[in-house]
N, C-alpha and C positions, 0 to 999 in steps of 0.2 A: 506492500500499499504506500510506503513512504517513498520506494523507487518510482511510483506512478507520478507523485505528486511533484518528484524533482522533474521528471520528464516533461509534466505539463506547465513545469514555472521555465524550464528550457525552451518550451517552444513559445509561449507568450513572450519571454524576452529577445527572441530572435523575430517574434513578429512586429514588437516594438521597434527594433532595431532595423528592420528592413520596412516599416511601416510605407516609406514614401514608393518602394519596389511593389507592393502591393496594391498600393494606391493607382498605379500605370496601369496594372495588371486590371483593376477593377471594372471600366469600362467593357474592356474585351470580354470578360467572364460575362457581363450582365447580358453583351451582344447575344453571347452564344447560346445562354439559358432564355433568352426572348424567343431569338430568331431561330434557333438550330434546335434546341430539346425541348422546349415547352411546345411547338407544333406537332412533333412526334405522338402526340397524345390523338393527333385527328387520325394517325394511319388505321386506328380502328374501324374505319368507313370502307377501307378495302373490303372488309368481311359481310358488308353490309349494303343492300340498295338503298344507299343515303338518299332522302330528300330531305330538303333544307327545309321545308316548313314544318317537318316531322321531327329533325333534330337527330341527335345520333342514339338517343335513348328512344327514340319512337319509330325508328325507321328497322324494317326487318332484316335478321341475319339470312345471309345466302350463305355462307362457308366459303369456299374455295371459290365460287363461280366465276367471279372474275379473273382467277388466277387460269383456270381453264381456257376461260374464253382467251384472255390473251396468248397462251402455248399454244392453241389450235387454230386460230385466226390466220391465214393465209400469208397477212403483211408482216407475220414475228417473222420468218424467215429473213422478210427483205431490210427490215430496221436494224435485225441484228449484224448481218452483214454488211448493211452501211455504215453503223455505229463502228464495230470494228475494224474496218477497212479505213477508217478515216483517221482513227484512233490509233493504228498502226504504222499510219504514214506522219503522224505528230511523233510518235515517239522517235522514228526512222529519223526522218528530217529536220524537225524543228527542234527536240531536246536538245541535240547535239550542237546547233549552233550557237545559244548564248554561252557554253562554255568557250567554245572556239571565238566568240568574240569577246570574252573575257578576257582570255588567255594574250590574243591579240591587243587589247588595250592596255593590259598590264605589262606591255612591250614598249609602249610607246612614252617617250622619255621628256619628251615637250610639253609642260604641264597645261598651255592653255590651248596646246591643239588638242590635247588628250579631252580636256573638258567641253571643246567644241563639238567633238565628236560623241562623246557621250551624250550632252544636250541633245542634238540631232537624233540619234538612235533612242532616245528618252520619249520624245515629243507624241508620236502616233500614240504612245501606250493611254493618254488623257483622251484622244478622241473616241468618241462612242461608234460603237458599230454601223452607226445610221451614216455617219459621216464616211467611213472607209469604203463602205459599199457603194455609198453616194460616187465618191471619187473614181473606183473602180468601173462604175458605170459609166461616167463620162469618160474613161479612157478606152473601154472595150463596147460600147455600144455601136450595134451595126449602122444606125443612121448618124452619123456625125463623129462616132467614136474616134479618138485619136488614133487609136493604132490601126483600127481599122481604114480610115482614111490612109495613113502611111503604105499599108499593104496595097491599096488602092492604085493608089500615085505609082509604085512599082509594078502597075498590071496583074497584081494578085488577085485572088478572090476572097473577096470579107468574111470571116468567120465569127459566126453567130455563139459568142464565148457565153454570154449569158443567159443562152437556153439550151448550150449543147452538154449532153451527157459526159462525153469523153473531158470539157473543160472545168465542170464544177468542181473537183475533187481539188485539182493542182488551183485552180484558182482559190478555193479554201483554206488552202495551208500557205499559199505566198500571202493572203492576208493575212493571217496568224502571224506568220514570220516579218512581215512588215511592222504592225503594229505591238507585238511581243518581245519578238526577239532582242531589242535593246533594255527593255527593263528587267527582263529574266536574267542579265547579266548582274544585276545590283548583291545578288547574293552570293554570287561566285567571286565578286571583286572584293566584295567585303570579308569572303575567305580568304582568298590570295593575301590579304592585307597581314595578315598572322601568321604567314610562315615564318620561320627561324629563317633569317637573310645569313646567317653562318652556313647554312645546307647551300645556300648559293655562292658564299666564299670557297665553301670546301670543293663543291664541285667547279667552279672556275680553276682554284689550284690544280686539279686534277686535268684540266684542259677542257670539259665541258663548253661545248657552244651553247648559245641562247636556245638553240633548239633543244640541246640535249639537257639544259637545266629547265624547259618547262616538262619537258617529258617525264623525267627521272626525280624531279624536286615536284615542281605545281602542282603537276597531275596527281601522283600520289597522294599530296598534304591535302588538297580538297576533295578528294575521292570521298570521304565519308559523307559530304555535302552532297556530292550528285548521286550517291546511293540513297541519301534520305528523299531526296524529292524527286527521285525515278519511282521509289517506291509510294511515294504519295500521288506522283501521277497514273501509278497503276492502279490507286483506288478511283481515282475517276474515269475509268475504261469508260464507261457506258454515261459517263457526263461531259458532253461536249460543249455542251450551252446551248439555249435555245435563240436566243436574238441572232446571232451570227447566220446560222444555218436557215433560219426562217426568211431572213432579207434576202438568202441569195436563190430559196425556192420557188420555182412555179410550175405549174403543169407540165410542162415539157422536161424538165430535169428531175422532176419529184422521186423517181423512180432509183435513181442513184444519190439522191439527197436526204431523203426521209431519214429522218434517225429518233430514237425514242424520246428526246425532248421535242423536237417540232408534233411528235405525232400526240403526245400526252395534250398540247394545247388545240390540235387541230381536229381528235378524234374524241377526247376528252374533254376538257374545260370548254370549247367551241360549241359542244354540243350537248353541254350539258351533264354528261355523264362524269359526274365526280369521282363515285366509286371506283370506276375502272380506271379512270385515269391517276388515283392513288394507289393501283395495285401497280400501276407499270411504275410510278415514283419510287414504291416499295421495293419492287423485282432491281431495280436500278442501286436502290441501296446496299441491299444485302449482296449482290454480286461484287462491289466495290469494296466492302467489308469484307468478307472471305479472299478478296486479291490481295488485301494489305495484307490480312494474317498470312497469306500465304508467300506473298512477296518478301515479307519479315523474316520472317522464319528462313529462307532462303538464303537471305542477306546476313542472317547469325549464323547457317550453317559454313557460309564461308567466310566467316571470320569478320564480318563486320557489325558495325555496332547497331540499324535498325533504326526505326522509329519508339520502340519501347523495349 
């Protein structure tokens, strides 16, 4: 009993000593409780035929009816395929780019030039997807689009980028790269700043070039950060984001562009099928949770720290 009192006093002392740090954490804690954990109570309607005027308590229970519908609908295979393909493209093409960009920026010695480059690659992050897609429309539109006018000027045939099933995915990935690649370098640049400079000095004494120092010193030093972000990225396998893809979709490219996020809106919320849309969201969350656990265990198996 005495030891418990000592431990409690120790925790209270630690809390008082670090009260400013806890105060900084508090707004984020409140945000997650209100907007992430509290709404999870609404997941119960995925097992009901929820009617707003009847409420959760008055709506009839239907068990796994909506789950059976989700897995048996012909669109499920298309949704899963489109989502996984886009996610694979993000991991293979987009995920390494911020790492490469951070390593390149780290090698720039002229401070003003480095800051200018960082500012230019950060700016697109603060633009909404509406602006990004609108700019793309101006460049790629068949009628008066800059790119198509250049193609036509050289005697080529105009390409319908915005309605083509072949161009939707490359356009989607290129827009993500343009908007987020620069912003994603921040974490990697922060990780690089804490690398022990003595390691670079030792490598230089051994005759290592700048490329060798990057490969043998910088990359191993930031590997835990890369692994952690990759695990978190894997957790968002089915969570590609609604707004971006919804703005790109039309009746001609929906076959390769419809993903779970847009399907929730079009087939669920837009048609008033609240229980079904909640079921799709729950399925996405469960898949993400399972993948994070698997990825974290694999990371620990190979000697990495993981996320927990």
